C-alpha positions in Angstrom: -119.5 77.8 162.4 -117.2 77.5 165.2 -116.1 73.9 164.1 -115.7 75.3 160.8 -113.2 77.7 162.0 -111.1 75.1 163.3 -111.6 72.7 160.0 -110.7 76.2 157.8 -107.6 77.6 160.0 -104.9 74.8 159.7 -105.5 74.6 155.6 -103.1 77.5 155.8 -100.4 75.7 157.2 -101.1 72.2 155.6 -101.1 73.6 152.3 -97.7 75.3 152.7 -96.1 71.8 153.5 -97.9 70.6 150.3 -96.6 73.1 148.5 -92.9 72.5 150.2 -93.3 68.4 149.1 -94.4 68.9 145.5 -91.8 71.7 144.9 -89.1 70.8 147.1 -86.3 72.5 145.7 -84.7 76.0 145.8 -84.1 78.8 143.1 -81.1 81.3 143.0 -83.2 83.8 145.0 -83.1 81.5 148.2 -79.6 80.5 147.8 -77.8 82.9 150.2 -79.8 81.9 153.0 -80.7 78.1 152.4 -76.7 77.8 151.9 -75.7 79.9 154.7 -78.3 77.6 157.1 -76.6 74.4 155.5 -73.1 75.8 156.8 -74.2 76.8 160.2 -75.6 73.3 160.9 -73.4 71.2 158.9 -69.8 72.5 159.9 -71.1 75.0 162.9 -70.2 78.3 163.9 -66.3 78.6 164.7 -65.2 80.0 168.2 -61.5 80.6 166.8 -59.5 81.1 163.9 -63.1 82.4 162.6 -61.7 83.6 158.5 -59.6 80.7 157.9 -63.0 78.2 159.2 -64.8 80.7 157.0 -63.0 80.5 153.8 -62.9 76.4 154.2 -66.3 75.8 154.8 -68.7 78.8 153.8 -70.0 79.1 150.6 -71.0 82.8 151.0 -67.0 83.3 150.9 -66.8 81.7 147.7 -69.7 83.2 146.1 -70.2 86.6 147.9 -73.0 88.0 145.8 -73.2 91.5 144.6 -73.7 92.8 148.5 -73.7 91.0 151.6 -76.7 89.8 153.2 -77.7 89.4 157.0 -77.1 85.8 158.4 -79.6 86.8 161.2 -82.8 84.8 159.3 -80.6 81.8 158.6 -79.2 81.7 162.0 -82.6 82.0 163.6 -84.2 79.1 161.3 -80.6 76.6 161.8 -81.8 77.2 165.8 -85.1 76.4 165.3 -84.5 73.8 163.1 -81.3 72.0 165.0 -83.5 69.8 167.8 -85.3 67.9 164.5 -82.4 67.3 162.5 -81.7 64.1 164.4 -84.8 62.6 162.7 -83.6 63.0 159.2 -81.8 60.5 157.3 -80.1 62.4 154.7 -78.9 66.2 154.2 -81.8 66.7 151.8 -84.0 66.0 154.0 -82.3 68.7 156.2 -83.3 71.2 153.6 -87.0 70.2 153.5 -87.2 70.6 157.4 -85.6 73.9 157.7 -88.1 74.8 154.9 -91.1 73.8 157.1 -89.9 74.8 160.2 -90.1 78.5 158.2 -93.0 77.5 156.0 -95.2 76.2 159.6 -93.4 79.7 161.0 -95.5 81.8 158.4 -98.6 79.4 158.6 -98.7 80.0 162.4 -98.9 83.8 162.4 -101.2 83.9 159.2 -103.6 81.9 161.7 -103.0 84.1 165.1 -103.8 87.1 161.9 -107.1 85.1 161.1 -107.9 85.5 164.6 -107.6 89.1 164.6 -109.7 89.4 161.9 -112.1 87.1 163.6 -112.0 90.1 166.6 -112.4 93.2 164.2 -114.6 91.6 161.5 -116.4 88.6 163.0 -116.3 85.2 163.1 -117.5 84.7 159.5 -114.8 87.1 158.3 -111.9 84.8 159.8 -113.4 82.0 158.3 -113.4 84.0 154.6 -110.1 85.3 155.3 -108.3 81.4 156.2 -110.4 80.8 152.9 -109.1 83.4 150.7 -105.4 83.3 152.2 -105.5 79.3 151.8 -106.1 79.8 148.0 -103.6 82.4 146.9 -101.0 80.4 145.8 -98.1 83.0 146.0 -97.8 83.2 149.7 -98.4 80.1 150.1 -96.0 78.7 147.6 -93.1 81.1 149.1 -93.8 80.5 152.7 -91.3 77.9 152.9 -88.8 79.8 150.9 -85.8 81.2 152.4 -86.1 84.3 150.8 -85.5 87.6 153.1 -89.0 88.7 152.3 -90.1 85.6 154.1 -88.6 86.4 156.9 -89.7 89.7 157.1 -93.2 88.3 156.3 -93.4 86.8 159.5 -92.5 90.2 161.3 -95.0 92.4 159.1 -97.7 89.9 159.6 -97.6 90.0 163.6 -97.2 93.9 163.3 -100.6 93.9 161.2 -101.7 91.9 163.5 -101.0 94.2 166.7 -102.4 97.0 164.3 -105.8 95.0 163.9 -106.2 94.4 167.7 -105.2 98.1 168.3 -108.2 98.9 166.0 -110.5 96.5 167.7 -109.9 97.4 171.3 -111.4 99.7 173.1 -110.3 103.3 173.6 -110.1 102.9 177.2 -108.2 99.9 177.1 -104.7 100.4 178.2 -103.7 98.1 175.5 -104.1 99.9 172.9 -101.3 102.2 173.1 -99.3 99.1 173.4 -100.4 97.5 170.1 -99.6 100.3 168.3 -96.3 100.5 169.6 -95.4 96.6 169.0 -96.9 97.3 165.2 -94.1 100.0 165.0 -91.5 98.2 166.8 -91.7 94.7 164.7 -91.9 96.5 161.5 -88.6 98.7 162.3 -86.6 95.9 163.5 -87.6 93.9 160.2 -86.9 96.4 157.7 -83.6 97.1 159.8 -82.3 93.4 159.6 -84.3 91.8 157.0 -86.3 93.8 154.2 -85.2 98.2 154.1 -88.6 98.6 151.8 -90.6 98.0 154.9 -89.2 101.8 156.2 -92.1 102.9 153.6 -94.8 100.4 155.4 -93.4 101.8 158.9 -93.9 105.7 157.6 -97.2 105.5 156.0 -98.8 103.4 159.4 -97.3 106.1 161.5 -98.3 109.4 159.9 -101.3 107.6 159.2 -101.7 106.7 163.3 -100.5 110.2 163.8 -103.4 112.3 161.7 -105.7 110.1 162.6 -104.9 110.8 166.5 -104.0 107.4 167.3 -100.3 107.8 168.8 -98.3 111.0 170.0 -94.8 111.5 168.5 -93.4 111.5 172.7 -94.9 108.0 173.9 -95.1 105.6 171.0 -93.4 107.2 167.5 -90.1 108.0 168.9 -89.7 105.2 171.6 -90.9 102.9 169.1 -88.7 104.2 166.3 -85.5 104.4 168.3 -86.3 101.3 170.1 -86.5 99.2 166.9 -83.5 100.7 165.4 -81.4 99.8 168.4 -82.8 96.4 168.4 -82.6 96.1 165.0 -79.0 97.1 164.6 -77.5 95.0 167.7 -79.5 92.1 166.0 -77.7 92.6 162.5 -74.4 94.2 163.0 -72.2 92.7 165.0 -73.8 88.9 163.9 -72.8 89.9 160.2 -70.4 91.6 160.9 -68.5 88.6 162.7 -69.6 86.1 159.7 -68.4 88.9 157.0 -65.4 89.3 159.0 -65.8 93.0 158.3 -66.7 95.2 160.9 -68.8 97.5 161.4 -71.2 95.8 158.5 -75.0 96.9 158.3 -76.0 94.4 155.3 -79.5 95.9 154.8 -77.9 99.4 154.4 -75.5 98.2 152.1 -77.8 96.6 149.7 -80.0 99.4 149.8 -77.3 102.2 149.4 -76.4 99.7 146.5 -79.2 99.2 144.9 -81.6 102.2 145.7 -79.3 105.1 145.7 -76.6 104.2 143.2 -79.7 102.4 141.1 -78.0 99.4 140.5 -81.7 97.5 141.0 -82.5 98.8 137.6 -79.8 96.3 135.8 -82.9 93.7 137.0 -85.4 95.3 134.6 -87.4 98.4 135.0 -91.5 98.4 135.1 -94.1 101.3 134.3 -95.3 103.1 137.8 -98.3 101.1 137.6 -97.2 97.6 138.0 -97.7 96.7 141.2 -101.5 97.8 141.2 -102.2 96.4 137.8 -100.1 93.6 137.4 -98.8 92.6 141.0 -101.6 93.1 143.5 -104.0 91.1 141.1 -101.9 88.0 140.8 -100.8 88.0 144.2 -104.2 88.2 145.5 -105.2 85.6 143.0 -109.4 85.6 143.2 -110.7 88.2 141.3 -113.7 88.7 143.3 -111.8 90.0 146.4 -110.9 93.2 144.6 -113.9 94.1 142.6 -116.2 92.9 144.8 -115.3 92.2 148.2 -113.0 95.2 149.0 -115.7 97.8 147.5 -118.2 96.1 149.5 -116.3 96.2 152.8 -115.4 99.9 152.1 -119.0 100.9 150.8 -120.6 98.8 154.3 -120.9 101.3 157.1 -120.3 98.4 159.5 -116.9 97.6 158.2 -116.1 101.1 156.5 -113.7 102.6 159.0 -111.8 99.7 160.0 -111.1 98.6 156.2 -109.9 102.3 155.7 -107.8 102.0 158.8 -106.1 99.0 157.2 -106.3 100.2 153.5 -105.1 103.8 153.5 -101.4 102.9 154.7 -100.9 100.0 152.8 -102.0 101.3 149.4 -99.6 104.4 150.7 -97.3 102.0 150.8 -97.4 100.5 147.3 -98.1 103.9 146.2 -94.7 105.1 147.4 -92.6 102.4 146.5 -93.7 102.5 143.0 -91.4 105.6 142.6 -88.9 102.8 142.3 -87.9 102.0 138.7 -87.3 98.5 139.6 -90.4 96.3 140.8 -91.0 92.6 142.4 -94.2 91.3 143.5 -92.0 89.9 146.6 -91.5 94.0 147.2 -94.9 94.2 148.5 -95.8 90.7 149.5 -96.3 92.4 153.3 -99.7 93.9 152.1 -101.7 91.1 151.2 -102.7 89.8 154.6 -104.1 93.2 155.0 -105.8 93.2 151.8 -107.1 89.9 152.1 -108.5 90.6 155.6 -110.4 93.7 154.2 -112.2 91.0 151.5 -112.8 88.8 154.6 -114.8 91.5 155.8 -116.5 92.1 152.4 -117.4 88.6 151.8 -118.4 87.8 155.8 -120.7 90.9 155.1 -122.6 89.4 151.9 -122.3 85.8 153.2 -124.3 86.4 155.9 -127.0 88.7 153.7 -126.9 85.3 151.5 -131.1 84.4 152.6 -132.5 88.0 152.6 -132.4 88.2 148.3 -131.9 86.6 145.5 -128.8 89.1 144.8 -127.1 88.3 147.8 -128.0 84.5 147.5 -126.3 84.7 144.0 -123.2 86.5 144.9 -122.6 84.3 147.8 -122.5 81.5 145.2 -120.2 83.2 143.4 -117.7 84.0 146.2 -118.0 80.1 146.9 -117.5 79.0 143.5 -114.5 81.9 143.2 -112.7 80.4 145.9 -113.1 76.8 144.4 -111.5 78.4 140.8 -108.8 79.8 142.9 -107.7 76.8 144.5 -107.9 75.0 141.1 -106.0 78.0 139.6 -103.2 77.6 142.6 -102.9 73.9 142.4 -102.0 74.7 138.5 -99.6 77.0 139.3 -98.1 74.6 141.7 -97.8 72.1 139.3 -96.5 74.5 136.8 -93.7 75.8 139.2 -92.6 72.6 140.0 -91.2 72.2 136.7 -89.3 74.8 137.3 -85.9 72.9 139.2 -83.9 71.2 136.5 -80.9 71.8 138.5 -82.4 70.0 141.3 -83.9 67.1 139.6 -80.4 66.7 137.8 -78.6 66.5 140.9 -81.0 64.1 142.5 -80.7 61.6 139.1 -77.2 62.0 139.5 -76.7 60.6 142.6 -79.6 58.3 143.0 -81.0 56.9 140.0 -77.9 56.7 137.4 -75.9 53.2 137.4 -72.0 54.5 137.8 -69.0 52.6 136.4 -68.1 49.9 139.4 -64.6 50.8 139.2 -65.6 54.6 140.0 -65.1 55.5 143.8 -64.5 59.2 143.1 -66.4 61.5 140.7 -65.9 65.1 140.2 -69.1 67.1 139.3 -69.0 70.6 137.6 -72.4 72.1 137.8 -73.0 75.1 135.2 -74.8 78.5 136.1 -78.2 76.8 135.1 -77.9 74.2 137.3 -76.8 76.2 140.2 -80.1 78.6 139.8 -82.2 75.8 139.9 -82.1 73.8 142.4 -78.5 72.9 142.9 -77.4 73.4 147.1 -74.9 72.1 149.6 -77.7 70.1 151.0 -78.3 68.1 147.7 -74.4 67.5 147.7 -72.5 64.0 149.3 -69.4 64.7 150.3 -66.8 62.5 152.2 -67.6 61.8 155.9 -66.1 64.3 158.2 -66.6 65.6 162.1 -70.2 67.6 161.6 -73.5 67.6 162.8 -74.3 64.8 160.1 -71.9 62.2 161.1 -73.0 63.1 164.7 -76.4 61.9 164.2 -75.6 59.2 162.0 -76.9 60.5 158.8 -75.1 58.8 155.4 -73.3 61.0 153.6 -71.7 58.7 151.2 -73.2 55.8 149.1 -70.8 52.8 150.0 -67.3 53.9 149.4 -68.2 56.4 146.6 -67.0 59.7 147.5 -67.8 63.3 145.4 -66.5 66.5 144.6 -68.5 69.6 143.5 -66.7 72.7 141.4 -68.8 75.7 140.1 -67.4 78.6 138.5 -68.2 81.4 135.8 -64.5 82.3 135.2 -64.4 82.5 131.6 -60.5 81.7 131.5 -61.3 78.4 133.3 -64.1 77.4 130.9 -62.0 78.0 128.0 -58.8 75.8 129.1 -59.2 71.9 127.8 -57.3 71.0 130.8 -59.8 72.2 133.2 -62.7 69.8 132.2 -59.8 66.8 131.8 -60.8 66.3 136.0 -64.5 66.1 135.9 -66.5 62.9 135.1 -69.6 64.6 135.4 -70.5 67.7 134.0 -74.4 69.0 134.5 -74.9 71.4 131.5 -77.4 73.8 129.8 -75.3 73.9 127.1 -73.4 70.5 126.0 -71.4 72.4 123.3 -69.7 74.8 125.2 -68.1 71.9 127.2 -64.7 71.2 126.0 -64.1 67.8 125.1 -65.7 64.4 124.1 -69.0 63.4 126.4 -71.4 61.4 126.6 -75.0 62.6 127.1 -76.2 60.0 129.6 -79.7 62.0 130.4 -81.4 64.9 129.8 -83.7 66.5 132.5 -86.6 69.0 131.0 -88.4 72.1 132.4 -91.2 73.9 131.8 -91.8 75.6 128.6 -95.3 76.7 128.3 -98.7 75.7 128.1 -100.6 74.5 124.9 -104.6 74.2 124.6 -105.2 71.1 122.9 -108.5 71.0 121.0 -110.4 67.4 120.2 -108.4 65.5 117.7 -105.1 67.2 118.7 -102.5 64.8 120.4 -99.9 65.9 123.3 -96.1 65.8 122.5 -94.7 65.2 125.7 -92.1 62.6 124.9 -90.0 64.1 122.0 -87.1 61.7 121.0 -83.6 61.6 122.1 -82.6 62.9 119.1 -84.5 65.9 119.1 -82.8 66.7 122.3 -79.5 66.9 121.6 -79.5 68.8 117.9 -77.3 71.2 117.7 -74.7 69.6 120.1 -71.2 69.1 118.9 -70.2 65.8 117.3 -67.6 64.9 119.7 -71.0 64.9 121.9 -71.9 61.1 121.8 -76.0 60.6 122.7 -76.1 57.4 124.8 -78.9 54.9 123.4 -80.2 54.3 126.9 -80.1 58.0 128.0 -83.8 59.0 128.8 -85.4 61.9 129.9 -86.6 62.7 133.4 -90.3 62.5 134.2 -91.6 63.8 137.6 -94.0 62.6 139.4 -96.2 65.9 138.9 -95.7 65.3 134.8 -97.0 61.6 135.3 -99.7 62.6 137.6 -100.8 65.3 135.2 -100.7 62.7 131.9 -102.9 60.3 134.0 -105.6 63.1 134.7 -105.4 63.9 131.0 -106.3 60.3 130.1 -109.1 60.3 133.0 -110.9 63.5 132.3 -109.7 64.7 129.3 -112.2 62.4 126.4 -115.0 61.3 129.4 -115.3 64.9 130.6 -113.6 67.3 128.7 -114.8 66.2 125.6 -111.2 66.1 123.8 -110.3 69.5 125.4 -107.2 69.6 127.5 -104.2 71.8 128.4 -101.0 70.8 127.8 -97.7 71.2 129.5 -94.9 72.2 127.6 -91.7 70.6 128.4 -88.2 71.5 126.5 -84.7 70.2 127.4 -83.0 72.3 130.0 -80.0 70.1 131.8 -78.0 67.2 130.3 -76.0 65.3 132.1 -72.7 64.6 130.6 -70.0 61.9 131.1 -66.6 61.6 130.3 -66.4 57.9 128.6 -69.0 56.1 126.6 -70.1 53.5 128.9 -73.7 52.4 128.8 -75.7 53.7 131.8 -79.4 53.0 132.6 -81.9 53.9 134.8 -82.5 52.4 138.4 -81.0 52.5 141.6 -77.3 52.4 142.3 
């Protein structure tokens, strides 16, 4: 069993890295932090003329967003990644590096949490936790993504680990109050710096511990609350006031005031009060047996009931209170998933250790093993689908590395439209003229021979309707080519995910529509290059290979087709022929 423990625990960080490399691009929700990390690593931090330096080099000045966000996570991740940048051979590899560092940090804290589950519920529960957690798609997939929630997830998971350690330690030990105090410290700090919703989790855990007479107001609650608040403010206010050149600035308070008090979060959609319980939590847990069987068993079993309730009540209180806010997203409650998975692991362990005692336990144990395998399969399918949702990143990679450009062209101006920016385009993927930055310091090549690039992105309606504005560009990445003024060639089309279709025996998949279908409805002055092709990712190719291997021989003609649709076209100003291939 001990050997199995050391085989299972590494599954979590390993799968995080697999998800990272299968889906290497980012989306708009991650853009602030990934752009900030780029600017810190590539351009550095100014020691003088900061306002001018930020204006010239930093993305957050040009595209500040609706509210300022903290640089704390970006600065911390940049510092942790900096020693390894010299091993990268291109800026896009630096993006993979910083995401890998974040993903491994989350993987390490999840392993540490698993060891606390083992301490609280036993070795078998620790193994079951690792299996259940590794098979959950969202936590593994987003662990390496630079969402503020995933920075906060590190702190919240360590906090829950401290809470578990406190529960598992004898009351006579002096380490018990220290564990509770550390839990409240970490949650308070992360709430102040990264995500204000953690204040609710701090409140529910504090109230529960106080109600069960585990902590006192004077010795733990006040010191942890005030101490965490002061440390959090000192970590964010001076730092963000400097980067935003506005003092005093507390970004998380600004965001909370804008979204919650002023109610602007509702502009992004409103969900019913039961959304987290009926939709988000089941999706996050993936395996239905975790909440239909394992958690109820852990609560009904006398040996695990008390510790399970100690975890369950405060985190369900957090979810319940947070349900009063009209705008809901699963990432707002992702912090409770390790806790719920720990309870499920306790129930699964209790069932598993009794598998030889009766046929019922044996059958349920077999069902648990099967459900974990099915969860891994479902998470793999979700990974395949999710990797196809980044046409912007795919288009930039194709533009730079797979498109033959005119031999006379040494400098190209490129325009990115809104969809491209939202689905993968980051500064790490851009190729700029060489300059004295960390990139040239470590000898990382920035250009392709003598070719240089300049990039534009704007949503200014006056500029977009000005024909003279479009004259400056050689290339445009556009969702809707008909909105681009002037004569352009469509030299490549990038496809993205558009749902799934269940195929019956005899039905053929239609994953290769011709180019004329792709460009139907565009203006007459748009020319479709006869050599233009669509992007086919390695994931799509692998799925097509699996269809050839499994559909007829194993599944008797049934299959699940991944439907694709054109998302972004690469437009070029003249009508020269372009071919696939390396530059």
